[in-house]
PLY file of the C-alpha trace (Angstrom):
ply
format ascii 1.0
element vertex 75
property float x
property float y
property float z
element edge 74
property int vertex1
property int vertex2
end_header
2.83 -69.85 21.09
3.64 -67.30 18.13
1.05 -69.29 16.16
-1.51 -68.26 18.86
-0.43 -64.54 18.56
-1.40 -64.65 14.69
-4.89 -65.46 15.85
-5.13 -63.22 18.99
-5.18 -59.98 17.15
-6.04 -58.02 20.44
-2.91 -59.80 22.45
-5.29 -60.50 25.39
-4.08 -64.42 25.53
-7.48 -65.88 24.09
-8.71 -66.26 20.67
-12.49 -65.56 20.30
-14.75 -66.42 17.66
-14.36 -63.25 15.53
-10.68 -63.50 15.78
-10.89 -67.41 14.55
-13.16 -66.49 11.93
-11.00 -63.73 10.49
-7.94 -65.54 10.56
-9.27 -68.77 8.76
-10.66 -66.31 5.96
-7.33 -64.70 5.46
-5.75 -68.17 5.31
-8.19 -68.89 2.22
-10.45 -70.95 4.70
-13.50 -68.90 5.05
-15.83 -70.72 7.82
-19.47 -70.71 7.44
-21.63 -69.71 10.79
-22.15 -73.51 11.85
-18.31 -74.63 11.03
-17.08 -71.59 13.33
-19.67 -72.84 16.01
-18.63 -76.15 15.63
-14.68 -75.25 15.72
-15.25 -73.06 18.62
-17.21 -75.94 20.62
-14.67 -78.47 19.92
-11.74 -76.11 20.94
-13.20 -74.63 23.90
-12.89 -77.35 26.58
-13.89 -75.27 29.47
-16.99 -73.58 27.63
-16.01 -69.73 28.64
-16.72 -68.82 24.98
-13.00 -68.21 24.02
-9.76 -70.36 23.28
-7.25 -70.23 25.89
-3.46 -70.77 25.19
-3.89 -74.27 27.00
-6.86 -75.12 24.74
-5.23 -73.73 21.75
-1.84 -75.87 22.48
-4.09 -78.98 22.95
-6.00 -78.59 19.63
-2.75 -77.76 17.77
-0.98 -81.02 19.18
-4.31 -83.06 18.22
-4.00 -81.80 14.84
-0.33 -82.33 14.59
-0.88 -85.82 15.66
-3.59 -86.57 13.09
-1.44 -84.99 10.29
1.62 -87.31 11.23
-0.89 -90.26 11.47
-2.04 -89.92 8.00
1.16 -88.92 6.57
2.68 -92.02 8.07
-0.10 -94.33 7.02
0.45 -93.19 3.33
4.03 -94.60 3.26
0 1
1 2
2 3
3 4
4 5
5 6
6 7
7 8
8 9
9 10
10 11
11 12
12 13
13 14
14 15
15 16
16 17
17 18
18 19
19 20
20 21
21 22
22 23
23 24
24 25
25 26
26 27
27 28
28 29
29 30
30 31
31 32
32 33
33 34
34 35
35 36
36 37
37 38
38 39
39 40
40 41
41 42
42 43
43 44
44 45
45 46
46 47
47 48
48 49
49 50
50 51
51 52
52 53
53 54
54 55
55 56
56 57
57 58
58 59
59 60
60 61
61 62
62 63
63 64
64 65
65 66
66 67
67 68
68 69
69 70
70 71
71 72
72 73
73 74
């Protein structure tokens, strides 16, 4: 949950596209407008235009599983 607050700069409990783009840029991964739209579309399951805590948690779990799968397959 602490990671969500790194992205949720205004503390409203969800991540906007602007917040996501800003955090990604600060982490050295600036997103093109098209990439940002695609990422928001993938993460925003209910289509309300923001990423909620549950949506964020689901995406992080999937990314973790993908990462672990790649790690295990290389050894």
